[in-house]
C-alpha positions in Angstrom: 10.0 -1.7 -24.0 13.1 0.3 -24.9 16.3 -0.4 -22.9 16.8 3.3 -22.3 13.5 3.3 -20.4 14.6 0.4 -18.2 17.7 2.3 -17.2 15.9 5.5 -16.1 16.0 6.2 -12.3 13.1 5.0 -10.2 13.5 8.1 -8.0 10.9 10.6 -9.2 8.6 13.4 -8.0 5.0 13.0 -9.1 3.4 15.5 -6.8 1.4 17.2 -9.5 0.0 13.8 -10.8 -0.8 12.6 -7.2 -2.7 15.8 -6.5 -4.6 15.6 -9.8 -5.5 12.0 -9.0 -6.8 12.9 -5.5 -8.8 15.7 -6.9 -10.4 13.5 -9.5 -11.1 10.6 -7.0 -12.8 13.1 -4.7 -14.9 14.7 -7.4 -15.2 12.7 -10.7 -16.3 15.4 -13.0 -15.3 15.7 -16.7 -13.4 18.9 -15.8 -11.3 17.1 -13.2 -10.8 14.2 -15.6 -9.5 16.5 -18.3 -7.0 18.1 -15.8 -5.8 14.6 -14.7 -5.2 13.7 -18.4 -3.3 16.9 -18.9 -0.9 16.0 -16.1 -0.7 12.4 -17.1 0.4 13.0 -20.6 3.8 14.2 -19.4 4.1 12.0 -16.3 6.1 8.9 -15.8 5.2 5.7 -13.9 6.9 2.8 -12.3 5.8 -0.6 -13.5 7.0 -3.9 -11.8 8.0 -6.3 -14.6 9.7 -9.6 -15.4 10.6 -11.7 -18.4 8.0 -14.1 -19.7 8.3 -17.4 -17.7 9.8 -19.4 -20.5 12.4 -16.7 -21.3 13.2 -16.2 -17.6 14.0 -19.8 -17.2 16.5 -19.7 -20.1 18.1 -16.6 -18.7 18.5 -18.1 -15.2 20.1 -21.2 -16.7 22.5 -19.0 -18.7 23.5 -17.2 -15.5 24.0 -20.4 -13.6 26.3 -21.7 -16.4 28.3 -18.5 -16.0 27.3 -17.2 -19.5 26.9 -13.6 -20.2 23.4 -12.3 -20.8 23.2 -9.7 -23.6 20.7 -7.2 -22.2 20.4 -5.4 -25.5 19.2 -8.6 -27.2 17.0 -9.5 -24.3 13.2 -9.9 -25.1 10.7 -7.3 -23.9 9.8 -7.6 -20.3 6.1 -7.9 -19.3 4.3 -6.2 -16.4 3.7 -8.3 -13.3 -0.1 -8.8 -13.3 -2.3 -8.7 -10.2 -5.8 -10.2 -9.9 -8.7 -9.1 -7.8 -11.4 -11.2 -6.1 -13.6 -11.2 -9.2 -10.8 -12.8 -11.2 -10.1 -9.6 -13.2 -6.4 -8.8 -14.2 -4.7 -5.5 -13.8 -1.2 -4.2 -14.4 -0.1 -2.1 -11.3 1.7 1.2 -11.9 3.2 3.5 -9.2 3.7 7.2 -9.1 6.8 6.9 -6.8 9.0 4.2 -5.4 7.7 5.0 -1.9 4.2 3.9 -3.1 5.6 0.4 -3.9 5.4 -2.2 -1.2 8.9 -3.6 -1.6 11.1 -2.7 -4.6 13.7 -5.4 -3.7 11.1 -8.1 -4.5 10.6 -6.9 -8.1 12.8 -8.5 -10.7 12.7 -5.2 -12.6 11.1 -1.8 -12.3 10.3 -0.1 -15.6 10.2 3.7 -15.7 7.6 4.4 -18.5 5.7 7.3 -19.9 1.9 7.4 -20.6 2.3 6.1 -24.2 3.9 2.9 -22.9 1.4 2.5 -20.1 -1.4 2.8 -22.7 0.3 0.1 -24.8 0.5 -2.2 -21.8 -3.2 -1.6 -21.0 -4.3 -2.3 -24.6 -2.1 -5.5 -25.1 -4.7 -8.2 -26.0 -2.3 -10.9 -24.9 -2.4 -9.7 -21.3 -6.2 -9.7 -21.1 -6.2 -6.8 -18.7 -9.2 -5.1 -17.2 -7.1 -1.9 -16.9 -4.2 -0.3 -15.0 -4.4 0.2 -11.3 -2.3 3.2 -10.1 -0.9 3.0 -6.5 -2.9 -0.1 -5.7 -2.0 0.1 -1.9 -3.1 3.7 -1.5 -5.0 5.6 -4.2 -6.2 2.4 -5.9 -7.1 4.4 -8.9 -8.3 2.2 -11.8 -7.7 3.3 -15.4 -10.5 1.3 -17.0 -10.8 0.7 -20.8 -13.1 3.7 -21.2 -10.6 6.0 -19.5 -7.7 4.5 -21.5 -9.6 5.1 -24.8 -10.3 8.6 -23.7 -6.7 9.2 -22.8 -5.6 7.9 -26.3 -7.9 10.4 -28.0 -6.7 13.1 -25.7 -3.1 12.3 -26.8 -4.1 12.2 -30.4 -5.7 15.6 -30.0 -2.3 17.0 -28.8 -3.7 17.4 -25.3 -6.7 19.5 -26.3 -9.6 18.9 -24.0 -12.6 17.3 -25.7 -15.9 16.3 -24.3 -15.8 12.7 -23.0 -19.0 11.1 -24.1 -20.8 8.3 -22.2 -24.1 6.6 -22.7 -26.8 7.4 -20.2 -26.3 4.0 -18.6 -22.5 4.4 -18.4 -22.8 7.9 -16.8 -25.4 6.7 -14.2 -23.2 3.8 -13.2 -20.1 6.1 -13.1 -22.0 8.6 -11.0 -23.3 6.0 -8.6 -19.8 4.5 -8.1 -18.5 8.0 -7.4 -21.0 8.4 -4.6 -20.4 5.0 -3.0 -16.6 4.9 -3.4 -15.8 8.6 -2.7 -18.5 11.2 -2.1 -20.4 9.4 0.8 -17.4 7.9 2.6 -15.6 11.2 2.5 -18.7 12.9 4.0 -19.0 10.2 6.7 -15.4 10.5 7.9 -15.4 14.3 7.6 -18.6 15.2 9.4 -19.0 12.0 11.6 -21.7 12.8 14.3 -23.2 15.5 12.1 -23.6 13.0 9.3 -25.4 10.5 11.5 -27.7 13.2 12.9 -28.6 14.5 9.5 -29.1 11.0 8.2 -31.4 10.2 11.2 -33.4 13.4 10.6 -33.8 13.3 6.9 -33.4 9.6 6.0 -34.0 9.0 2.3 -34.1 12.7 1.5 -30.5 13.1 2.6 -29.3 10.0 0.7 -31.0 11.3 -2.5 -29.2 14.6 -2.0 -25.8 12.8 -1.8 -26.5 10.7 -4.9 -27.6 13.7 -6.8 -24.2 15.5 -6.5 -22.5 14.0 -9.6 -25.4 15.2 -11.7 -25.0 18.9 -11.0 -27.9 21.3 -11.7 -28.6 20.4 -15.3 -28.8 16.6 -15.4 -31.8 14.8 -14.0 -30.9 12.3 -11.2 -32.8 9.0 -11.5 -33.1 8.6 -7.7 -35.6 10.0 -5.2 -35.9 9.7 -1.4 -38.4 6.9 -1.9 -35.6 4.7 -3.4 -33.7 4.6 -0.1 -34.7 2.6 3.0 -32.8 4.1 5.9 -32.8 2.6 9.4 -30.7 4.0 12.3 -30.2 1.7 15.3 -28.6 2.4 18.7 -27.1 -1.0 19.5 -25.4 0.1 22.7 -23.7 3.1 24.2 -20.7 2.6 21.9 -22.5 1.5 18.7 -24.9 3.4 16.5 -25.5 1.8 13.0 -27.2 3.2 9.9 -28.5 0.5 7.7 -29.4 1.7 4.2 -31.0 -0.3 1.4 -30.0 1.3 -1.9 -31.9 1.6 -5.3 -32.2 -1.5 -7.5 -32.1 0.8 -10.5 -28.7 0.8 -12.4 -27.3 -2.0 -10.2 -24.2 -3.5 -11.8 -21.0 -5.3 -10.5 -19.1 -3.2 -8.0 -22.1 -1.0 -7.2 -23.6 -1.2 -3.7 -26.9 -2.9 -2.9 -26.7 -1.8 0.7 -24.6 0.4 2.9 -23.7 0.2 6.6 -22.3 3.1 8.6 -21.2 2.4 12.1 -20.5 5.3 14.6 -19.1 5.2 18.1 -20.6 8.1 20.0 -18.0 7.9 22.7 -14.9 8.5 20.6 -16.6 9.7 17.3 -15.0 6.8 15.4 -16.6 5.9 12.0 -16.7 2.9 9.8 -18.1 2.6 6.3 -19.2 -0.6 4.6 -21.1 -1.7 1.5 -22.5 -4.9 0.1 -21.5 -4.7 -3.6 -23.0 -6.6 -6.5 -20.7 -9.4 -7.6 -19.6 -10.1 -11.1 -21.9 -12.2 -13.2 -22.3 -15.7 -11.7 -20.4 -14.7 -8.6 -21.5 -13.9 -5.0 -21.8 -10.3 -3.7 -18.9 -8.8 -1.9 -18.6 -7.0 1.5 -16.4 -3.9 1.0 -15.1 -1.1 3.2 -13.7 2.3 2.6 -11.3 3.6 5.3 -10.7 7.2 6.5 -7.8 7.3 4.1 -10.2 6.8 1.1 -8.9 3.3 0.3 -11.5 0.9 -0.7 -11.1 -2.8 0.1 -12.9 -5.9 -0.8 -13.0 -7.6 2.6 -14.8 -10.9 2.0 -17.7 -12.6 0.3 -20.9 -11.0 1.5 -22.6 -12.8 4.4 -26.1 -14.3 3.9 -29.0 -11.9 3.8 -29.9 -10.9 7.3 -26.4 -11.5 8.7 -24.7 -8.5 7.3 -24.7 -6.3 10.4 -23.5 -9.1 12.7 -20.6 -9.8 10.3 -19.7 -6.1 10.1 -19.7 -5.6 13.9 -17.5 -8.7 14.2 -15.0 -7.2 11.8 -14.9 -4.0 13.8 -14.4 -5.9 17.0 -11.5 -7.9 15.5 -9.9 -4.7 14.3 -10.1 -3.1 17.8 -8.4 -6.1 19.4 
């Protein structure tokens, strides 16, 4: 990366980008994606970085010997890579320094534009699954498909073009939008009303929610018969909705089942899913908080023990 980029200030205002991200994460339509790309093409990002291990060792040895390090001749720094529970690698990028957990722990923070961010994402030596923007809050993943679309967007001088997906890609994209964003937002926004409607309408209500990304013109592959909904009143403080989800279009990071826990006394909500694991790996118990942040909590408990494990997590959180 160019030295002039490394010297840029890490103090920045990315309000327009952050707003566009939140809009897209809440409603993942092609229109919102195009608006996000329009803002991204002029935005800057903060990327934690370090020298390659073998180079870093030589530089530290030079400093210890009291030798001067020529920063202009220094090799290109590499992003500090993070890994998720599935073993996938991502390069983190932040919209502001306030989004970073601790800037003092970073050997270097690079201030880069979208072109450099795309180069990082496409570097075959890094073997990245994508870029994760604001991993502690928005947790927005720029996956390879988005990165390729962004490159084409840039090549077209920012002109909005239709972003094409196969039928299978779109159906998985739509399903993830429901499970990661649309449904948890509805749960935390409407609370008791959500539980009442779910109890009254069961699979019909779930099919309505899963149909949202398809709009009025595209056929949705799911019907109310594909959802098995059970609402249980465990005690005076615990009402649980257990929902078995369609097998159709299941893929890693898509939910097999969903558990929504409501406390009628204080209107507190909790949202959990059992997500399909990566090939050859176990399924994962995940949760989405009221802040919209999705977390991979632990390996999914054995079949039949999911609810007990979830209620134990809620109990531990309350203590």
